N, C-alpha and C positions, 0 to 999 in steps of 0.2 A: 102335388100329385104330376104338376109341369115336370117337373126337375128330373122326378125319378122315371117320366115317361121319355126321357131323353137319355138318363146315362144308365139305364138299363141295357139296352141296347148295346151301350160301350162294353159295360162288363162280359157280356154273352161273347163278343169277339174276343178280349183280353182273355177269358179261361181258355176261347176255343184255339188260340194261340199255346196256351200255356200247356193244354191238354196234348196237342201236334206236336209240342216239344218233346212231353214226356214221353209218351207212348209208341210215336214214329221215331224216336232219336232221328231228327234230321241235323243235316251237314250243316254248316256255318254260312257254304255255298250257296244252299238253299233259299235258307234265310235271308243271306244277304241280295237273292234275287227277288226277291219277294221285295226286299227294302228300297232297290231301286226301279222296282216296277212303282210301286206310291210314289218316288221321290221324284222320278221322270216324266210317270205317264198321268195317273191317279189324281195325284193331287192339284199340279195345274192344272187338270180339267177343271176343278173341284175350284180351286181359286179363280178361272176364267168367266165361270158360268154364275158364281156369286157374283161377281164385280160387276159385270157387264146386265146382269138380269135387270136391274134398276136403274131410270134415268138418272142420269148424274145432278142435272140442276136442283130433283125435288130430294133427293134423298141428301144430299150434301153437306155437312153440318161443320165449317169450321170451327168450331168450339169443340164439338164431341172430337174431330179428328186431334187437333191442338192438345185437347187433354189426355189424350192417348198418349200420343208421342213423348211428353212430356213425361207424364208418368212412368211409361215407359224407360225415357232418359234417365230419371232420377234412381230408380229403381237400378239399373244399370250401371249407373256411375256409383252408387254410395257401395252397392255390392261386391264390384270388382275389386276393391283393396280389399274388403272382408273375406272375399273368398281365396286369398292367401294364406290364412289361417284355418283353412280344410285338411284335413288328412284323410289318405294320403294325397300325394300332390298329382298323383292322375287322376283324381275326382273335380281339381278345383273346376274346369271346362264344362263338366256337365252340371254339375251343382250350379256354374252361374246363371247358366242357359234356364236351367230351370227355375231360379230365384226369379229372373225378370220377364221369360218370356211367356203370357196370357194365353188361354187357349179362346182366344175370340171367334176363330172359324167355326170348331167342333163343336161345344159348349155353349160361345155367348149366341151364336148365332139363332140355334133351336131354341135356346133359353130366353130371349127378347121375343122370339117370336110366341112362344106359347103365353109369355104375359103380355104384350103390348101390341102384335099384331103382325101384317106383313110390310106399313107403313113403317114401322119402326125398325125390321128387318134391313131395309135399303138404306138406313141411317150405318146400320153396323156393316153391313155388308162394304159400303165404300171407306168406314172408319179401316176393315180388314183390310180394303186395298192400299191405304197408305200403311198400314201397321206392320204387312208381311215384308216389302222388300226392306223396310226400316228396321224390323226386328234380322233379319236376314246380315243385313249390313253390319250390325253392331255383333253379331253370333260370330262372324268370320273375323273379324279381327279379336274377339274375346279367343277364342278357342287357338289363334293363332299365336297368340301372346301367349297363352298360357301352355303349350305346347312349345314355343322357345325357351319359357325360360324356365320351365319346368325337366325337361331334360325327358321328353314323351318323342320328341321328333330328331332325327340326325341333324350334325351338327350344318349349320349356316343354311336352317330352316328359317331364321326369323329374315335373313334377307328375302325371301319369297313370301314376305305377306302382301307386299305392293301386287305380284302378278295374282293371288289370292282374291286382293279387292276389286282388281279390274274384271276376274272373273268371275265377281259380284251382278257382273250386266250380262252376264249371258246363264246367268241361274234363272235354271226352266220357274222356279217360284217368282220372282222377279218379272222375266217373261211375259208368264202367264198376268199378272198384275196389272203391267203396263199396257197389254193389251186389252184386256180388260177393261180398262179406265177409258182408254180410246173409244173402244167400241160404244160405252155406256155413253162419252161428253158427245161423240158423233152419231147418236144413235143408230149405229149399225146394227140390224137385227142378227145376228150372225148364233146365238143359241136357237132365234127363231128358224134360221133356214133345215129345209126339209133333212139334208143328206147330213152336212157338217152340222147340224144344232142337234142330232140324234146320236153321232159320234160322240160329242160334245159329252152330254147327258150320260152316255152310258158308260164313258171313262171315269165321269167325275163320281156315278154311284160307288165303282168300288173305290172310292178315294178312303172313306172311310174304314171298312172292312179288313183292305190290305194294310194300311197303316195300325190298326189295335190287332190285326194277328202277327206284325212283323214285331210289334211291342210286347204281345204274350209270347212271342218265340224267345225276347231278349230278358224275360222277368225273371231274376232269379232268388228264391228262399230263402237260399242258402245265404247266396250274398246280403240278402233283406238285414238278414240279423245280424250284421255285423254293422248295418247303415241306418239303424234306428233311429240314434240323435239326429245325425245328417237330415234324416228324411221326416220327422218331426219337426226338426228348425224350418226346412222347404213348406213346409205347409203351414206353419204360421204364419210365416212373411207371404206365402202364394195367399194364404184363402182368408186374414185377419189383416195383417198388418198394410199391407195392400190395396184391401178396398177402404178399409179406414183414411189414409194416406189419402188416396185417391177422393174420397170423399172430402175432403178439408179442401184441395186443389178445386175440387168441381165446384162448392159454393162459395169459397173466400176471393178463386185467381179467376174464374171463369164464370162465376154467377150463373150456373144452370140452375134450372126447376123444372118441376111435373115431369114430366117422360125421360126428356135427355137429361138429367141429375140421375135419374136410376138406371139409364141405360150405361151412363159413363161408369157408374160405381161397380153395377154388375160384370161390366167388361174387365174392371180391374181386378175382381173377386172371382176371374173362372181359374180351374186350377192348372196345371205346366203343362205348356202345348205340346199337343201330340206331333207336332213338325220339330220340335226342339231332341225330339230322339232321331227323327228320320237324318237329321242334320250333323250330330252328333255322333252319328253312326259312320257319315259319307266323311267325315273329317277325323276321326280318330280317337275320340272322347271315351269316355266312359261309360258304356252304352249299357251295361246293365244297371246300371247309375241310375240314369236317364228314366229309365224305363220303368225301374218300381218309382219312382219321384212321380210320375205319371201316373201311374193304377194308383196308388196311394192316395195322393191330391184329389185325383178324379172320385174315388169313394170318398173322402169326405164333403166333398164340394156337394152333395147331394146333401147334409146338414148346413153348412155353412150359407149357399145359396139361398136355401127355403129361409133361412133366418134372416140374412140380407134382404130379401124382396120385402118380408113382412116388417121389418121396422121402415122400408123406405116407403110404404104405403100407409105406415101412419101418420 
């Protein structure tokens, strides 16, 4: 029931975006504006609020953070090479992002809160604080390389990779995470401030609706029919293989037990990251495929996360 209460609002907004696209025939410029509003304002506010709201010293778990980063890094490396087998070539970048980027923020935090309470949420928020810039950095490298090698960008763009990597340091997600960690570590009550805190909370409350509506605007059932094999593969990797691998690492490498073990495995088993669509769209990847991967994997995660939780509590 906890999983359903988390995922049901997601699909309401996803379907809302799809219905808006179908009946109002919005231009690509409008969809791009919604995406940029989520990317530059709402989602950074949500990230900052989530990271800064918990006391760093009480919520930081080095083994949880290390497990998350190592699992993501291994999935990234293994499937980077495998992504070159994906056809058509223009889908490779979006496919790779969908495989290694999990939805720690949107799905992981509320699911863990439903199962384990607010104390566990603080641990997930800090994990997400390290996971966000790490995944952005990896994503920029991945998308830049695929665009350069697969002919999706003008000649010579591969030489701009260094400049794009430097641009990572003023990426809104990275800055929100950095400032949030600083506020948490130094115990600066930014979110609790009367005026600034209210502004941050209002912007953060827009993040999920805007991002999901933007994804709904990008979903295409017409293209989904041609993507079924690739989407099935992504869901199998993201929802079954990744948590199984995460469990082995958590038990045998990091020796996690109890709630920390459950948190580590559940986070690796979350569906495709919502922010992967936002980043894919901003960097010219296959946004339709990315949106479809998020929608399908989120739907199936209602079942897989419930199964994971039942296994972990035995």
